[in-house]
Structure formats: structure tokens, C-alpha cells
C-alpha positions as a Markdown table, in Angstrom:
| # | Residue | x | y | z |
|---|---|---|---|---|
| 1 | Met | 154.3 | 158.0 | -101.1 |
| 2 | Asn | 154.5 | 161.3 | -103.1 |
| 3 | Tyr | 151.8 | 163.8 | -104.8 |
| 4 | Asn | 152.6 | 166.5 | -107.4 |
| 5 | Phe | 149.1 | 168.1 | -106.5 |
| 6 | Ser | 149.6 | 172.2 | -106.5 |
| 7 | Arg | 147.8 | 173.6 | -103.8 |
| 8 | Arg | 144.2 | 174.2 | -105.9 |
| 9 | Glu | 144.0 | 170.6 | -106.7 |
| 10 | Phe | 144.8 | 169.5 | -103.2 |
| 11 | Leu | 142.2 | 172.1 | -101.5 |
| 12 | Lys | 139.7 | 170.5 | -104.4 |
| 13 | Leu | 140.3 | 167.2 | -103.4 |
| 14 | Ser | 140.5 | 167.3 | -99.7 |
| 15 | Ala | 137.4 | 167.1 | -96.7 |
| 16 | Ser | 138.6 | 170.1 | -95.3 |
| 17 | Gly | 140.9 | 173.4 | -96.0 |
| 18 | Val | 141.3 | 173.8 | -92.3 |
| 19 | Val | 142.7 | 169.9 | -92.7 |
| 20 | Val | 145.5 | 171.1 | -94.9 |
| 21 | Ser | 146.2 | 173.6 | -93.1 |
| 22 | Ala | 146.7 | 171.8 | -89.6 |
| 23 | Val | 148.2 | 168.7 | -91.4 |
| 24 | Ser | 151.1 | 171.2 | -92.9 |
| 25 | Val | 152.1 | 173.5 | -90.2 |
| 26 | Ser | 152.0 | 170.2 | -87.5 |
| 27 | Thr | 154.1 | 168.0 | -89.1 |
| 28 | Gly | 156.5 | 170.4 | -91.3 |
| 29 | Cys | 155.7 | 168.4 | -94.3 |
| 30 | Ser | 154.6 | 170.4 | -97.7 |
| 31 | Met | 152.2 | 168.8 | -100.0 |
| 32 | Leu | 152.8 | 171.1 | -102.8 |
| 33 | Arg | 156.5 | 169.8 | -104.1 |
| 34 | Ser | 157.9 | 166.7 | -106.0 |
| 35 | Arg | 160.3 | 165.4 | -104.1 |
| 36 | Pro | 163.4 | 163.3 | -106.0 |
| 37 | Asp | 164.4 | 160.1 | -104.5 |
| 38 | Leu | 167.5 | 160.9 | -102.1 |
| 39 | Thr | 167.8 | 157.0 | -100.5 |
| 40 | Met | 171.2 | 156.9 | -99.5 |
| 41 | Asn | 173.8 | 154.6 | -101.7 |
| 42 | Glu | 173.9 | 151.4 | -99.5 |
| 43 | Asp | 177.6 | 150.7 | -100.7 |
| 44 | Cys | 178.6 | 153.9 | -99.9 |
| 45 | Leu | 177.7 | 153.4 | -96.6 |
| 46 | Lys | 179.1 | 149.6 | -96.5 |
| 47 | Thr | 182.5 | 150.8 | -97.7 |
| 48 | Ile | 183.1 | 153.3 | -94.8 |
| 49 | Leu | 181.4 | 151.2 | -92.1 |
| 50 | Thr | 183.9 | 148.3 | -93.2 |
| 51 | Gly | 186.5 | 150.3 | -94.2 |
| 52 | Glu | 190.1 | 149.9 | -92.8 |
| 53 | Ala | 191.6 | 152.3 | -90.4 |
| 54 | Ala | 192.8 | 155.6 | -92.0 |
| 55 | Gly | 194.0 | 158.3 | -90.2 |
| 56 | Gly | 195.1 | 156.7 | -86.4 |
| 57 | Lys | 192.4 | 158.8 | -85.2 |
| 58 | Gln | 190.8 | 157.7 | -82.1 |
| 59 | Val | 187.6 | 158.3 | -80.2 |
| 60 | Phe | 188.4 | 159.1 | -76.4 |
| 61 | Glu | 191.4 | 161.1 | -77.2 |
| 62 | Ala | 192.7 | 165.0 | -76.7 |
| 63 | Ser | 191.6 | 167.1 | -79.7 |
| 64 | Ala | 191.2 | 170.9 | -80.4 |
| 65 | Ile | 189.1 | 173.0 | -82.9 |
| 66 | Ser | 190.6 | 176.1 | -83.1 |
| 67 | Gly | 191.6 | 176.1 | -79.6 |
| 68 | Ile | 188.4 | 174.4 | -78.4 |
| 69 | Arg | 190.0 | 171.9 | -76.7 |
| 70 | Met | 187.9 | 168.6 | -75.9 |
| 71 | Ser | 188.9 | 165.3 | -74.3 |
| 72 | Asn | 187.0 | 162.8 | -76.7 |
| 73 | Arg | 185.6 | 163.6 | -80.3 |
| 74 | Ile | 182.0 | 162.9 | -79.4 |
| 75 | Met | 179.6 | 166.4 | -79.3 |
| 76 | Arg | 176.3 | 166.9 | -77.9 |
| 77 | Ser | 174.3 | 168.2 | -81.2 |
| 78 | Ala | 172.2 | 171.2 | -80.8 |
| 79 | Thr | 168.9 | 170.5 | -79.2 |
| 80 | Ala | 165.5 | 172.5 | -78.4 |
| 81 | Met | 165.4 | 172.3 | -74.2 |
| 82 | Gly | 162.1 | 174.3 | -73.8 |
| 83 | Leu | 163.4 | 175.8 | -70.6 |
| 84 | Ala | 163.8 | 180.0 | -71.4 |
| 85 | Asp | 162.2 | 182.0 | -69.3 |
| 86 | Lys | 159.3 | 183.7 | -71.2 |
| 87 | Gln | 161.7 | 186.7 | -72.0 |
| 88 | Gly | 164.4 | 184.0 | -73.5 |
| 89 | Arg | 166.4 | 183.8 | -71.2 |
| 90 | Pro | 168.1 | 180.4 | -69.8 |
| 91 | Thr | 167.1 | 179.4 | -66.4 |
| 92 | Asp | 168.2 | 178.0 | -63.4 |
| 93 | Leu | 166.5 | 174.6 | -64.6 |
| 94 | Ser | 168.4 | 174.9 | -68.5 |
| 95 | Val | 172.0 | 175.8 | -66.3 |
| 96 | Glu | 170.9 | 172.0 | -64.5 |
| 97 | Lys | 170.3 | 170.0 | -67.7 |
| 98 | His | 173.7 | 171.5 | -69.3 |
| 99 | Thr | 175.8 | 170.6 | -66.3 |
| 100 | Glu | 174.5 | 167.0 | -66.2 |
| 101 | Leu | 175.7 | 166.7 | -70.0 |
| 102 | Ala | 178.6 | 167.9 | -69.1 |
| 103 | Gln | 179.4 | 165.3 | -66.3 |
| 104 | Gly | 178.0 | 162.8 | -68.6 |
| 105 | Gly | 181.9 | 163.2 | -70.3 |
| 106 | Ala | 180.2 | 165.0 | -74.0 |
| 107 | Gly | 183.6 | 166.3 | -75.6 |
| 108 | Ala | 181.4 | 169.7 | -76.4 |
| 109 | Ile | 178.2 | 170.9 | -76.0 |
| 110 | Ile | 176.6 | 172.9 | -78.9 |
| 111 | Val | 174.2 | 174.5 | -77.4 |
| 112 | Glu | 170.2 | 174.9 | -78.6 |
| 113 | Gly | 169.6 | 177.4 | -81.5 |
| 114 | Thr | 169.2 | 180.9 | -79.7 |
| 115 | Ala | 167.8 | 183.3 | -81.8 |
| 116 | Val | 169.8 | 186.5 | -83.1 |
| 117 | Leu | 166.5 | 188.2 | -83.4 |
| 118 | Lys | 162.9 | 187.9 | -82.0 |
| 119 | Asn | 161.4 | 188.0 | -84.9 |
| 120 | Gly | 163.6 | 185.1 | -85.8 |
| 121 | Met | 162.3 | 182.7 | -82.9 |
| 122 | His | 162.1 | 179.0 | -83.5 |
| 123 | Gly | 158.0 | 177.6 | -83.0 |
| 124 | Tyr | 159.3 | 175.1 | -80.1 |
| 125 | Leu | 158.6 | 175.5 | -76.3 |
| 126 | Asn | 160.5 | 178.3 | -74.3 |
| 127 | Pro | 162.8 | 179.6 | -77.2 |
| 128 | Gln | 166.5 | 181.1 | -76.0 |
| 129 | Leu | 167.5 | 184.9 | -77.5 |
| 130 | Phe | 170.2 | 186.8 | -77.1 |
| 131 | Asp | 170.0 | 189.5 | -78.5 |
| 132 | Arg | 170.4 | 192.3 | -75.2 |
| 133 | Asp | 174.1 | 192.4 | -73.5 |
| 134 | Asp | 171.9 | 192.2 | -70.2 |
| 135 | Phe | 171.2 | 188.7 | -71.0 |
| 136 | Ile | 175.5 | 188.6 | -70.6 |
| 137 | Pro | 174.9 | 187.2 | -67.1 |
| 138 | Asp | 173.0 | 184.6 | -67.3 |
| 139 | Tyr | 174.3 | 182.7 | -70.2 |
| 140 | Gln | 177.7 | 183.1 | -67.9 |
| 141 | Lys | 175.9 | 180.9 | -65.8 |
| 142 | Leu | 175.3 | 177.9 | -68.8 |
| 143 | Thr | 178.8 | 178.1 | -69.2 |
| 144 | Lys | 180.8 | 178.7 | -65.9 |
| 145 | Ala | 178.5 | 175.2 | -65.3 |
| 146 | Ser | 179.7 | 173.5 | -68.5 |
| 147 | His | 183.6 | 174.6 | -67.6 |
| 148 | Gln | 184.0 | 173.0 | -64.5 |
| 149 | Tyr | 184.0 | 169.9 | -65.6 |
| 150 | Asn | 186.3 | 171.3 | -68.1 |
| 151 | Thr | 183.8 | 170.3 | -71.3 |
| 152 | Pro | 183.5 | 173.8 | -74.1 |
| 153 | Met | 180.3 | 175.1 | -74.8 |
| 154 | Ile | 179.0 | 176.4 | -78.1 |
| 155 | Ile | 176.2 | 178.1 | -79.3 |
| 156 | Gln | 174.1 | 178.2 | -82.0 |
| 157 | Ala | 173.2 | 181.1 | -83.4 |
| 158 | Phe | 170.0 | 181.0 | -85.1 |
| 159 | His | 167.3 | 183.0 | -87.1 |
| 160 | Ala | 164.7 | 180.9 | -88.2 |
| 161 | Gly | 163.3 | 182.5 | -91.1 |
| 162 | Arg | 160.1 | 181.5 | -92.8 |
| 163 | Gln | 160.2 | 178.6 | -90.2 |
| 164 | Thr | 158.4 | 180.7 | -87.1 |
| 165 | Arg | 154.8 | 182.0 | -86.7 |
| 166 | Ser | 153.6 | 185.7 | -85.1 |
| 167 | Ala | 152.5 | 183.5 | -82.1 |
| 168 | Ala | 155.6 | 182.2 | -81.5 |
| 169 | Thr | 157.6 | 185.3 | -82.0 |
| 170 | Gly | 154.9 | 187.6 | -80.5 |
| 171 | Leu | 155.2 | 190.5 | -82.6 |
| 172 | Ala | 152.7 | 191.3 | -85.3 |
| 173 | Thr | 155.0 | 191.0 | -88.5 |
| 174 | Val | 155.3 | 188.2 | -90.3 |
| 175 | Ala | 158.6 | 185.9 | -90.7 |
| 176 | Pro | 161.0 | 186.9 | -93.0 |
| 177 | Ser | 162.4 | 185.2 | -95.9 |
| 178 | Pro | 165.0 | 185.4 | -98.9 |
| 179 | Ile | 161.8 | 185.8 | -101.2 |
| 180 | Lys | 158.0 | 185.8 | -100.4 |
| 181 | Asp | 156.9 | 182.2 | -100.3 |
| 182 | Val | 153.6 | 181.7 | -101.5 |
| 183 | Tyr | 153.5 | 178.2 | -100.6 |
| 184 | Tyr | 153.8 | 178.5 | -96.5 |
| 185 | Asn | 150.6 | 177.6 | -95.5 |
| 186 | Glu | 150.0 | 179.2 | -91.6 |
| 187 | Glu | 151.7 | 182.7 | -92.3 |
| 188 | Thr | 152.9 | 183.8 | -96.3 |
| 189 | Pro | 156.5 | 185.1 | -95.1 |
| 190 | Glu | 157.2 | 188.7 | -96.8 |
| 191 | Glu | 160.2 | 189.4 | -98.8 |
| 192 | Leu | 163.8 | 190.3 | -97.0 |
| 193 | Thr | 164.8 | 194.1 | -98.1 |
| 194 | Glu | 168.3 | 195.3 | -98.6 |
| 195 | Leu | 168.4 | 197.2 | -95.4 |
| 196 | Gln | 166.5 | 194.2 | -93.3 |
| 197 | Ile | 169.1 | 191.4 | -94.6 |
| 198 | Leu | 171.9 | 193.8 | -93.2 |
| 199 | Glu | 170.4 | 194.3 | -90.2 |
| 200 | Ile | 170.3 | 190.6 | -89.9 |
| 201 | Ile | 174.1 | 190.2 | -90.5 |
| 202 | Asp | 174.8 | 192.9 | -87.9 |
| 203 | Ser | 172.1 | 190.6 | -85.1 |
| 204 | Phe | 174.2 | 187.9 | -86.2 |
| 205 | Val | 177.8 | 189.9 | -85.3 |
| 206 | Arg | 176.4 | 191.4 | -82.5 |
| 207 | Phe | 175.0 | 187.4 | -81.3 |
| 208 | Ile | 178.6 | 186.4 | -81.7 |
| 209 | Glu | 180.2 | 189.0 | -80.0 |
| 210 | Arg | 178.0 | 188.6 | -76.9 |
| 211 | Ser | 178.2 | 185.1 | -76.7 |
| 212 | Gln | 182.4 | 185.6 | -76.8 |
| 213 | Lys | 182.1 | 187.9 | -74.0 |
| 214 | Ala | 179.1 | 185.2 | -72.3 |
| 215 | Asp | 182.2 | 182.8 | -72.3 |
| 216 | Phe | 181.2 | 180.6 | -75.2 |
| 217 | Asp | 184.2 | 178.3 | -76.2 |
| 218 | Gly | 183.0 | 179.2 | -79.8 |
| 219 | Val | 179.7 | 179.8 | -81.7 |
| 220 | Gln | 177.6 | 177.7 | -84.1 |
| 221 | Leu | 175.9 | 179.5 | -87.4 |
| 222 | Asn | 172.8 | 177.5 | -88.2 |
| 223 | Ala | 172.3 | 177.2 | -91.7 |
| 224 | Ala | 170.6 | 173.9 | -92.0 |
| 225 | His | 166.8 | 172.7 | -91.9 |
| 226 | Gly | 165.6 | 175.1 | -93.8 |
| 227 | Tyr | 165.9 | 178.2 | -91.7 |
| 228 | Leu | 167.0 | 181.8 | -92.2 |
| 229 | Leu | 170.8 | 181.0 | -93.3 |
| 230 | Ser | 169.7 | 177.7 | -95.0 |
| 231 | Glu | 166.8 | 179.5 | -97.2 |
| 232 | Phe | 169.8 | 181.7 | -98.8 |
| 233 | Leu | 172.0 | 179.5 | -99.7 |
| 234 | Ser | 169.4 | 176.8 | -100.8 |
| 235 | Pro | 168.5 | 177.3 | -105.1 |
| 236 | Asp | 165.2 | 176.2 | -104.5 |
| 237 | Met | 163.9 | 179.0 | -101.7 |
| 238 | Asn | 166.0 | 181.7 | -102.7 |
| 239 | Gln | 165.0 | 183.0 | -105.9 |
| 240 | Arg | 166.6 | 186.6 | -105.9 |
| 241 | Glu | 167.5 | 188.2 | -108.9 |
| 242 | Asp | 169.9 | 190.8 | -107.1 |
| 243 | Arg | 173.0 | 190.4 | -105.3 |
| 244 | Trp | 171.6 | 187.8 | -102.5 |
| 245 | Gly | 170.6 | 185.4 | -104.8 |
| 246 | Gly | 171.1 | 183.4 | -108.2 |
| 247 | Ser | 175.0 | 181.6 | -108.3 |
| 248 | Thr | 176.1 | 180.4 | -105.8 |
| 249 | Glu | 179.1 | 182.7 | -104.5 |
| 250 | Asn | 175.7 | 185.2 | -104.3 |
| 251 | Arg | 173.3 | 182.7 | -102.3 |
| 252 | Phe | 176.1 | 183.0 | -99.7 |
| 253 | Arg | 177.0 | 186.3 | -99.7 |
| 254 | Ile | 175.3 | 186.8 | -96.4 |
| 255 | Ile | 176.9 | 184.0 | -94.4 |
| 256 | Arg | 180.6 | 185.5 | -95.8 |
| 257 | Glu | 179.3 | 188.8 | -94.9 |
| 258 | Ile | 178.8 | 187.7 | -91.1 |
| 259 | Leu | 181.9 | 185.4 | -91.3 |
| 260 | Glu | 184.3 | 188.7 | -92.4 |
| 261 | Lys | 182.3 | 190.9 | -90.7 |
| 262 | Ser | 182.2 | 189.0 | -87.0 |
| 263 | Arg | 186.3 | 188.6 | -87.6 |
| 264 | Lys | 186.9 | 192.0 | -87.5 |
| 265 | Arg | 185.1 | 192.4 | -84.2 |
| 266 | Val | 186.3 | 188.5 | -82.2 |
| 267 | Gly | 189.2 | 188.1 | -84.0 |
| 268 | Asn | 190.3 | 184.1 | -84.0 |
| 269 | Tyr | 187.2 | 183.7 | -81.6 |
| 270 | Pro | 186.0 | 180.1 | -83.3 |
| 271 | Ile | 182.9 | 180.2 | -85.9 |
| 272 | Leu | 181.6 | 176.5 | -86.9 |
| 273 | Ile | 179.0 | 176.5 | -89.1 |
| 274 | Lys | 175.9 | 173.7 | -89.8 |
| 275 | Leu | 175.3 | 172.7 | -93.2 |
| 276 | Asn | 172.7 | 171.3 | -95.2 |
| 277 | Ala | 174.6 | 168.4 | -97.2 |
| 278 | Tyr | 171.5 | 167.6 | -99.5 |
| 279 | Asp | 167.9 | 168.4 | -99.1 |
| 280 | Ala | 164.5 | 166.4 | -100.9 |
| 281 | Gln | 163.0 | 169.6 | -102.8 |
| 282 | Ser | 163.2 | 169.2 | -106.3 |
| 283 | Gly | 165.5 | 172.0 | -106.7 |
| 284 | Gly | 166.7 | 172.4 | -103.7 |
| 285 | Met | 170.0 | 171.9 | -102.0 |
| 286 | Arg | 172.7 | 168.7 | -103.6 |
| 287 | Leu | 175.9 | 167.1 | -102.3 |
| 288 | Ala | 178.2 | 168.7 | -105.3 |
| 289 | Glu | 177.2 | 171.9 | -104.3 |
| 290 | Ser | 177.5 | 171.8 | -101.1 |
| 291 | Val | 180.9 | 171.3 | -101.2 |
| 292 | Thr | 181.1 | 173.6 | -102.9 |
| 293 | Ile | 179.9 | 176.1 | -100.1 |
| 294 | Ala | 182.0 | 173.8 | -97.8 |
| 295 | Lys | 185.0 | 175.1 | -99.7 |
| 296 | Leu | 183.8 | 178.7 | -99.7 |
| 297 | Leu | 183.2 | 178.4 | -96.5 |
| 298 | Glu | 186.8 | 177.2 | -95.6 |
| 299 | Asn | 188.1 | 179.9 | -97.7 |
| 300 | Thr | 186.3 | 182.8 | -95.9 |
| 301 | Gly | 187.9 | 181.7 | -92.4 |
| 302 | Cys | 185.2 | 179.0 | -90.8 |
| 303 | Asp | 186.6 | 177.0 | -88.1 |
| 304 | Ala | 184.6 | 173.4 | -88.7 |
| 305 | Ile | 181.2 | 171.8 | -90.6 |
| 306 | Glu | 178.9 | 169.7 | -88.7 |
| 307 | Val | 176.8 | 168.1 | -91.6 |
| 308 | Ser | 173.8 | 167.3 | -91.8 |
| 309 | Cys | 170.2 | 167.0 | -94.2 |
| 310 | Gly | 167.0 | 167.9 | -95.2 |
| 311 | Val | 164.5 | 170.8 | -94.3 |
| 312 | Arg | 160.7 | 171.4 | -92.9 |
| 313 | Asp | 159.4 | 170.9 | -96.1 |
| 314 | Asp | 160.8 | 167.2 | -96.4 |
| 315 | Gly | 159.0 | 165.6 | -93.9 |
| 316 | Phe | 161.0 | 163.6 | -91.0 |
| 317 | Ser | 164.3 | 164.0 | -92.9 |
| 318 | Ser | 166.6 | 165.9 | -90.8 |
| 319 | Val | 165.0 | 163.6 | -87.5 |
| 320 | Arg | 164.2 | 160.6 | -89.3 |
| 321 | Ile | 161.9 | 158.0 | -87.7 |
| 322 | Pro | 160.8 | 154.2 | -88.5 |
| 323 | Glu | 156.9 | 155.3 | -88.4 |
| 324 | Ile | 154.5 | 158.5 | -88.2 |
| 325 | Pro | 153.5 | 158.8 | -84.2 |
| 326 | Leu | 150.0 | 159.8 | -85.1 |
| 327 | Glu | 148.9 | 160.3 | -81.7 |
| 328 | Ala | 152.1 | 162.5 | -80.9 |
| 329 | Ile | 151.1 | 164.6 | -83.5 |
| 330 | Met | 147.2 | 164.9 | -83.0 |
| 331 | Glu | 147.5 | 166.3 | -79.1 |
| 332 | Tyr | 150.9 | 167.9 | -79.1 |
| 333 | Ser | 151.1 | 170.1 | -81.9 |
| 334 | Phe | 149.5 | 173.4 | -81.5 |
| 335 | Arg | 147.9 | 173.0 | -84.4 |
| 336 | Thr | 146.1 | 170.4 | -84.4 |
| 337 | Lys | 145.4 | 170.1 | -80.2 |
| 338 | Asp | 142.3 | 171.7 | -80.4 |
| 339 | Gln | 141.0 | 170.9 | -83.3 |
| 340 | Pro | 137.3 | 169.3 | -83.2 |
| 341 | Phe | 137.5 | 165.3 | -83.6 |
| 342 | Ile | 136.1 | 164.9 | -87.3 |
| 343 | Ile | 138.9 | 167.4 | -88.3 |
| 344 | Lys | 141.6 | 165.1 | -86.3 |
| 345 | Asp | 139.9 | 161.7 | -87.6 |
| 346 | Ile | 140.3 | 162.9 | -90.9 |
| 347 | Met | 143.7 | 163.8 | -90.5 |
| 348 | Ala | 145.0 | 161.1 | -88.9 |
| 349 | Met | 143.5 | 159.0 | -92.4 |
| 350 | Met | 145.5 | 161.7 | -94.5 |
| 351 | Leu | 148.6 | 162.3 | -92.8 |
| 352 | Pro | 150.7 | 159.1 | -93.8 |
| 353 | Leu | 150.0 | 159.5 | -97.1 |
| 354 | Met | 151.3 | 163.3 | -96.6 |
| 355 | Ile | 154.0 | 163.2 | -94.6 |
| 356 | Asp | 157.4 | 161.3 | -96.3 |
| 357 | Leu | 159.4 | 159.2 | -94.0 |
| 358 | His | 163.1 | 159.1 | -95.7 |
| 359 | Lys | 165.6 | 156.0 | -94.8 |
| 360 | Pro | 167.9 | 154.6 | -93.8 |
| 361 | Ile | 167.0 | 156.0 | -89.9 |
| 362 | Leu | 170.7 | 155.2 | -89.0 |
| 363 | Asn | 173.9 | 157.2 | -90.0 |
| 364 | Tyr | 172.0 | 158.9 | -92.9 |
| 365 | Asn | 175.0 | 161.5 | -93.6 |
| 366 | Val | 178.1 | 159.7 | -92.9 |
| 367 | Cys | 178.5 | 159.6 | -96.4 |
| 368 | Ala | 177.6 | 163.0 | -97.7 |
| 369 | Ala | 180.0 | 164.1 | -94.7 |
| 370 | Gly | 183.0 | 162.1 | -95.9 |
| 371 | Thr | 182.4 | 163.4 | -99.1 |
| 372 | Ile | 182.5 | 167.3 | -97.8 |
| 373 | Lys | 185.7 | 166.1 | -95.9 |
| 374 | Glu | 187.6 | 164.6 | -99.2 |
| 375 | Gln | 187.2 | 168.5 | -100.2 |
| 376 | Val | 188.1 | 170.7 | -97.1 |
| 377 | Lys | 190.6 | 170.4 | -94.5 |
| 378 | Ile | 188.7 | 172.1 | -91.7 |
| 379 | Pro | 187.0 | 169.6 | -89.4 |
| 380 | Val | 184.1 | 168.2 | -90.1 |
| 381 | Ile | 181.4 | 167.0 | -88.1 |
| 382 | Val | 178.8 | 164.2 | -88.8 |
| 383 | Val | 174.9 | 164.3 | -87.3 |
| 384 | Gly | 172.3 | 162.1 | -88.1 |
| 385 | Gly | 171.0 | 158.6 | -86.4 |
| 386 | Ile | 174.4 | 158.0 | -85.1 |
| 387 | Arg | 173.6 | 155.3 | -82.2 |
| 388 | Asp | 176.7 | 152.8 | -81.0 |
| 389 | Leu | 180.2 | 153.0 | -80.3 |
| 390 | Pro | 181.3 | 150.6 | -82.6 |
| 391 | Thr | 180.1 | 152.7 | -85.5 |
| 392 | Ile | 181.6 | 156.1 | -84.3 |
| 393 | Glu | 184.7 | 154.4 | -83.6 |
| 394 | Gln | 185.0 | 153.0 | -87.4 |
| 395 | Leu | 183.9 | 156.6 | -88.7 |
| 396 | Ile | 186.9 | 158.2 | -86.6 |
| 397 | Arg | 189.0 | 155.2 | -87.4 |
| 398 | Cys | 188.8 | 155.7 | -91.1 |
| 399 | Asn | 188.7 | 159.2 | -91.5 |
| 400 | Ala | 184.9 | 159.6 | -92.9 |
| 401 | Thr | 184.6 | 162.6 | -90.0 |
| 402 | Asp | 186.6 | 164.5 | -87.5 |
| 403 | Tyr | 184.2 | 164.0 | -85.0 |
| 404 | Val | 180.4 | 162.7 | -84.7 |
| 405 | Ala | 177.5 | 165.0 | -83.0 |
| 406 | Met | 174.6 | 163.1 | -81.4 |
| 407 | Ser | 171.0 | 164.5 | -80.3 |
| 408 | Arg | 168.6 | 162.3 | -79.2 |
| 409 | Pro | 170.6 | 160.0 | -77.5 |
| 410 | Phe | 171.9 | 162.2 | -75.0 |
| 411 | Ile | 168.3 | 163.2 | -74.3 |
| 412 | Ile | 167.7 | 159.8 | -73.4 |
| 413 | Glu | 171.4 | 159.3 | -71.8 |
| 414 | Pro | 173.2 | 162.5 | -70.8 |
| 415 | Gly | 175.3 | 160.7 | -69.7 |
| 416 | Ile | 176.2 | 158.5 | -72.9 |
| 417 | Val | 179.6 | 159.1 | -73.4 |
| 418 | Asn | 180.9 | 158.3 | -69.8 |
| 419 | Ser | 178.7 | 155.1 | -70.8 |
| 420 | Phe | 181.0 | 154.5 | -73.6 |
| 421 | Lys | 184.0 | 155.1 | -72.2 |
| 422 | Ser | 184.1 | 152.6 | -69.7 |
| 423 | Gln | 181.7 | 150.0 | -72.0 |
| 424 | Gln | 179.4 | 150.0 | -69.7 |
| 425 | Gln | 177.1 | 150.4 | -72.5 |
| 426 | Thr | 178.0 | 150.6 | -76.8 |
| 427 | Val | 174.4 | 150.9 | -78.1 |
| 428 | Ser | 172.1 | 153.8 | -76.8 |
| 429 | Glu | 168.7 | 153.5 | -75.6 |
| 430 | Cys | 167.3 | 155.9 | -78.2 |
| 431 | Val | 165.1 | 153.9 | -80.4 |
| 432 | Ser | 164.4 | 156.8 | -82.8 |
| 433 | Cys | 160.6 | 156.9 | -82.5 |
| 434 | Gly | 160.8 | 160.9 | -82.4 |
| 435 | Leu | 158.1 | 161.4 | -80.2 |
| 436 | Cys | 161.0 | 164.4 | -78.2 |
| 437 | Ala | 160.7 | 166.2 | -81.3 |
| 438 | Val | 156.8 | 165.9 | -82.4 |
| 439 | Cys | 156.6 | 167.0 | -78.3 |
| 440 | Met | 158.9 | 169.9 | -78.8 |
| 441 | Glu | 156.0 | 172.7 | -79.7 |
| 442 | Met | 154.2 | 171.8 | -76.3 |
| 443 | Leu | 156.1 | 170.1 | -73.9 |
| 444 | Pro | 160.0 | 170.2 | -72.5 |
| 445 | Thr | 162.4 | 168.3 | -74.0 |
| 446 | Glu | 162.3 | 164.7 | -72.7 |
| 447 | Cys | 162.9 | 161.1 | -74.2 |
| 448 | Gln | 158.9 | 160.3 | -74.5 |
| 449 | Tyr | 158.9 | 157.2 | -75.5 |
| 450 | Gly | 156.5 | 154.8 | -73.5 |
| 451 | Arg | 154.7 | 158.0 | -71.9 |
| 452 | Ile | 152.7 | 159.0 | -75.4 |
């Protein structure tokens, strides 16, 4: 159900202004923008899932992305773990969890979004940070643990942009954004200056240098899900009138400079990217533009593209679920947990009206990834609601993608790839409830189904 109330109109209609703020921040939805219907073309998906083999590739075969050698084509997508220490360093428990993933057969592990700057840390529990050289030995423990099982590790370089808060970063400064965003409900982000943009570019470059020294097999830039690089790419979020906004080329400029400056420092060290194919904002990313951006990425030296979708304001788009987990939102979001009972009751009634659920729940980026793959020669990775081996085999065989990435299935079953390979199982036990994602602000990441 979609509403087109302005902020002022909604405040007049709501029972409490506190409810508006709490609902919006706790769920990541926006009540201020219209959303077009972006339901995937079911005929497209059916064609792909029933198509004939085209490329002859197999799931369990050796392959490589710019020197990153993998034993199979199933990757673990970047997933917040909530296991860093208070400084942002990975802990022994983090090493243990990544060792378990490596033992479990993942073709490659993409390590969670790790902030390039402290003011770019996300609001989940205990986020990782890699802004100092003295953190290198801590991250080497991660790579060493994975490499003993010949599993490559790719660390995701991340800046949350407007989707952070001072409580998460511990800094007095507000969240940075391409433009000052009046629609954000907790803290209004400040527009980045030219100097600040250049400093952020330098931080990404230094992050990539540190990652190489820490023995990561590559870096993935997070330019998806409404975080900072995604904000710059989005025609909806980036309305700057200088060289960093306007045309697609200008909005792409920050990524171009990161890639070009990094190449001068790290040579052909693998640099991948996570890219939104589309979102549900009225003036946001669309597949045609993401194809254009994919071509720019290829021409600028990016080594592979992981195709995802959605921004925080879309509701449950990037992480799709069959129903809204009201209890979990009430108890495990920092904005709702301590609200008075009357406010919680009002929120519980309003949330189903205000949060968008998106369909389909499974395989929802497959068609977009296939379209992008047709236009570029660099490897394409698809993520989003992929849950069973027959589908993975079909996607690889029919050349709809080069690799498949999963997140939630690895949370419940770290050894799922080995289980697929041995045919012990062909379908993940993950039911896509989304409880793990909802609870990430307050709990370490694990399957919460049946517990909450």
C-alpha cells in the first residue's frame, strides 16, 4: 500500500510525531516519496529458469576473477556480523565465524561492509572499521583463517553516507550526503563539500591499499542500497549542480576517481563493486541507467559487478520477506525498544500500512543481472533471494550470471556449499523471514527464526 503524504500532512494525520520518527528509522522506510511498481517481469524469470544451457559453465568448477581463484561459483555476499570490538577491529569470534564459512565450501567470502572512515559506520551492532594501518594485523587474522582452506576473501569497502547516525559513529558530526536531505527522520545530513568528497575518495584508496597489505584477495566497493556511493549514483538522491551531480558521468565521477587513483597505488589488485540495478524511488535508479554505469565500470577497470537492488527508503526491497516481523521491530530496533507501550501499540497498527513489501521474494535480481551481463564482458554476480541448488545450476548453465552470491542462507548454514556439492541437500533451510536483518541493530547476526 503506497501513500503520497508530504511530511507536514503525515504529521497532521498521525497520532504522534514520535511514532513517525520511530517507524521510519526503525524500518528504513520512507513515508514521503511515491514508489512506482517495479515488480519483476515474471515471463523474464520463467524464461531464464527454463532456458537451455548456453555457456557450458558448471557450478562446481574452478574459475577466477582477475586472479581470485575459486573452486566453485557460489559466493558468500557481504553480511554484517556484529562481532567487531568497540574500535571496529575484527575479534577472535569473527575469525572463528569466517573460518567456519571457509570450511563450509564458499567459493569466496565477501567480508561485511567495513567503514573507510569512522563517520561512515553503519548503525548495526559492532560494525567493522579499517581506517588505520595498525588494524592490518587484526585483519590478517581473518585472511589467514580463510586461506588455510584455500578460500579467497574479498573485503567490502563501505561508507554509510546519510544512512548512519551520530549514535553509531560516536561522533558529534551528522551524516554526510551528496546533498542536504530534508527527508531523513533522525538527523538531517549535511551536504558534502568539494574538499570532503576528495577526502572520502582518498579514504577509499587508502582502504584498498590496507586491504592489499592485509592479504585480502580483493576489495568490493559498496555502491548499493542507498549508502554513500549509491547516493552519488542515484538521480533521486544526488541533485548536485556541480561536477559531482547531474549527468550519469558526473554522478559516476566519485567511483571513477576511486578506481583510477587506486590503480596507481595497487596495480591490478582486484577491485569489484556491488551495484543497484534498480530501486523503488520515483526518481531513482532504473535498469537502463545501471547498464550504462556497468559499462562505465568496465571501461574504468572494475573487475566484477555484484548486482543487487533497493535502498533503505524502499522498505523491504534489498532483503525481501513474506510478512512484516512486528515483534522483532518493536523489541530489537534501538528506536522502538524503549518507547512507551501506547506508542508501540500505535506503531504496531501503522507499520503494516507504512512499510512496503516487495515481490517476488526469490530470485528477484536475476533478470536485471542477466540484462547487465549481456552488455559487459567482466564477470557478473547476482544476489537476492537465491535459495536452491537447481536454480543456481540453471543460472550458471544458461549464462544468466557468472557467479551467485547468497547472504541469509550462509547465516543459518555456513556449510551450505559443501552440502550442495555432496547432494546432502539441494534447498536452503532459510525461509526468508528477515528476522536476522531486523535484529542486526542489537544482536549479533544469526538465524532468529523460531526464537523471536
